[in-house]
Structures are given as structure tokens and as C-alpha cells.
N, C-alpha and C positions, 0 to 999 in steps of 0.2 A: 799766340797771339804774334801778329805781324808786327814788324819792328816800326812801321808806320803807325801803327794804331798805338803801338808804347810811346813814342815819340809825342803823338798828338795827346794823350793820356798824360803823361808827366808834365807838358807844357801847360795843360788845363788845371793839373793841381797846384802848380807854382802861379797860375794866374797871369801867364805871360802870352803876349800876342807873339804871331809869328815873326813879325820885323824885330821885337826885343830880342828873341832868342836869336835869330839870324845875327843881330849884332855882337851878342855875346859869345858865338861861335865863330865869327868873321866869314859868315856865309852871307847871300842873299835871301831875302824873304820867299822868292820865289822858290829857292833851294829847299827852303823848310817844307813850302807847300809839296813840291815834288816828293819829298819823304815820306811826310804823311800821307800822300795818294799812292804811294808805293810807286811811282813812275821811275825812279831811279833810288841808289842806298848812298848812304854817308861812306867816306872813305875813314880809313882807321883813326886820322887825326881828329875828324869829327866827331865819329864814336867817343874816343877820349873826351873831348870837349863836353859831347852831350852828358856823358857819365858824370862829370865834375859839376856841370851846371844842375841835373837833375838829382844829384848825391844819392845814386845807384851803382852797384857794381855794373860791369859790360856783359857779364852774365846775365843779370835780372834785365837788363836795357834789352840784350839782343834775343833771350828766349822768352822773356815775360814772366809772369808771376808764376813760377815753378809750382807751389803750394797750390794756387788756385787751380791751375790746369790738372793738378793730380787729383783733386778734388773734385774736379768736372768731369774727369775719367772713371773715379770712384763710383760717381753716383749714377753714370751710364751703364757700368758695370751690375750695380744693385739692380736697376729698373730691367736690364735684361734677365736677371739672374729671376727675378719676382715673375716676370713674365712667361718665362720657360718653366717655372714652378707650377704657375697656374694652369698652364697649357697641359702638363703632366698631371696634375691633381684631377682636373675635369676627365682626361683620358683613363686615367686609373679608375675612377669612379663608373665610368661607361664602361670599362671592361669588365668591373667587377658585377654590374647591375644587368647587362645585357645578354649573357649567354643563354639563359631559360629562355625569355622571350623570342630571341631571334632564332633559337632552335625549335621553338615551339610552333611560331607561325610561318616561317620559313625554310624550315627542314635543314637539307644540305647548303643550300644558299645560305642560312643564317649562320650556320657553321664557319662558311667562308667568310663573311662579313666580320664576325667575331674574330677570327684568327688575324683578319687585316689589322682590325683595330687593336689587337693585342700586339701585333708586330710594330705598329706605331707607337704603342707607348712604350714599348721595350727601347725603341730608337729615344724617345724622349728622356728615359730614365737615364740612358747613356750619355747624354747631352749634359743631362744635370748633374751626374758624378764627375763628367770631364771638369764641368765650372767648378764644382765642388774643390776637387783635386788643384785645379789651376789657383784657387782663391785660399788653398788650405783651410777650408772649413768642411767639417765632419758631424760635430756633435750639434745637437738642438740648440745649445747655448752659443755655440760660434756663428750657427746660420743666424740666429735672433741677432746678433752683436752685428755681423756682416750687414743686414738688411736695413740695420738702423745707422748705417755709416759709422759704426764704431770698431774698435777691435779691444781686443783682450790683452790685459798686461800679461808680462812673460809666466808669472806664478799661474794664473788662470787658464791661459794655454797650455801647460804642463799638465795641469790636472786634467782639462777636458782632451788632452791627447791620451791620458791614461785611461779613460772611458771609451775610447773608440771601439777597442777589441769587444768590450760587451756589448756595445749597441750593434756593431755588427751582425753578433751572434742573436741577438734580440729580434733584429729585423729579419733574420734568415729563419727563425723559428715562426715569427708571426706569418712570414710569407709563406712558411709551410702550413700553418694551420688554414690561413683562408683557400689555399688550393685545396686542401683535404675536405674543407666545408663545400665549396663549389663543386668538387667531384661528388662529394656525397648526395649534394642537391640534384645534381644532374643525373646521378644513378637512380635516386627516388624518382625522379620526374620520368624518366625513360624507362623505369623498372627495368634495369640491366641486373 
């Protein structure tokens, strides 16, 4: 949040006019107007007086509501993670469902199209993994808590981090089984 918006916000919360605030900190009404419109900025003495009048620390006055800003950033991260996850899910299912129809109807061109689709899916999988690593979320419970805008307490976080190796093994095993199933279907379809 910009300083001018902060001044206007706190002045409004106290129900002060620009003129009344100007009198309290020994400046003109026009100076207050200029600050609120970000035409210029208060000097350090004026900042100290504003801090006293508004009864907030200089840090909060200058930086804004830090917790609110963190929450907005977190919500943006959640939205981005959900969007990327949805795109990945669609690509993943398309990769699973299209190899046989593509190769049957388009032959080698179908194989090329499927390989491009699979490459794009792998790229999105990498992006999702980077995001999961950046937000330190790996298990299902951690991901659900993150998308709900919540965090896990320390004990729950330790329990979930203990599950990570097992989940990675199960994920690798499931991927191998899916690959075998698709390979078996393709071999049967093409009678190799």
C-alpha cells in the first residue's frame, strides 16, 4: 500500500478532515492533499507526528498493513497453484486417453502429436513440483491445507513430512503401472 493511501485510510478511520489533520501536525491542508495524492512525501518530523496522531508505528504507517499484504500474496499463490494444477490435470488425462485414438486415426502423425502432448504435460509437472517445493507442500494433507489458505501446526507438519518418502514410492509405482497398462494396450492394439 502506498503512503498516500495509508494517510488517507487512517485519517478516514479517525474521522479527521484534511484541515484538522493539517492543524495537528503543523502543515497546510494542501500539504495533506499532496501527500494523499502521492504528489510529494512527508519529511521525517511529519511522519513522526502522523504516527503519533494515528497511533500506529512508523513501520506500519510506511509499509502498510503487512499481514493484509501477506494474505493477498498468499491468496494469489493459491490461485496460481490451483490454475497450474487444473491445467496439469487436463493435460495428464489427455495424455492418458489419447495415445490409442491418435495412433489409430493419424498413424505416425498421431504418435508425434501424442509425444508433443506428453512433453507439455511433463513441463507442467515440473512447474507444479517447483511450486510445491517453494511452498514446502508435498503430501495430500499439506496441499489441501495450502489451497484452503491454512497452514499445518508443527506436529502435523512433522507427521506429514514423515509420509513424503512413502508417497513418492507409491507415486512412482502408480506411474509404472499406468505406463505398463498403456504399453500393454498399445501392444495389443497394434499386435506387436
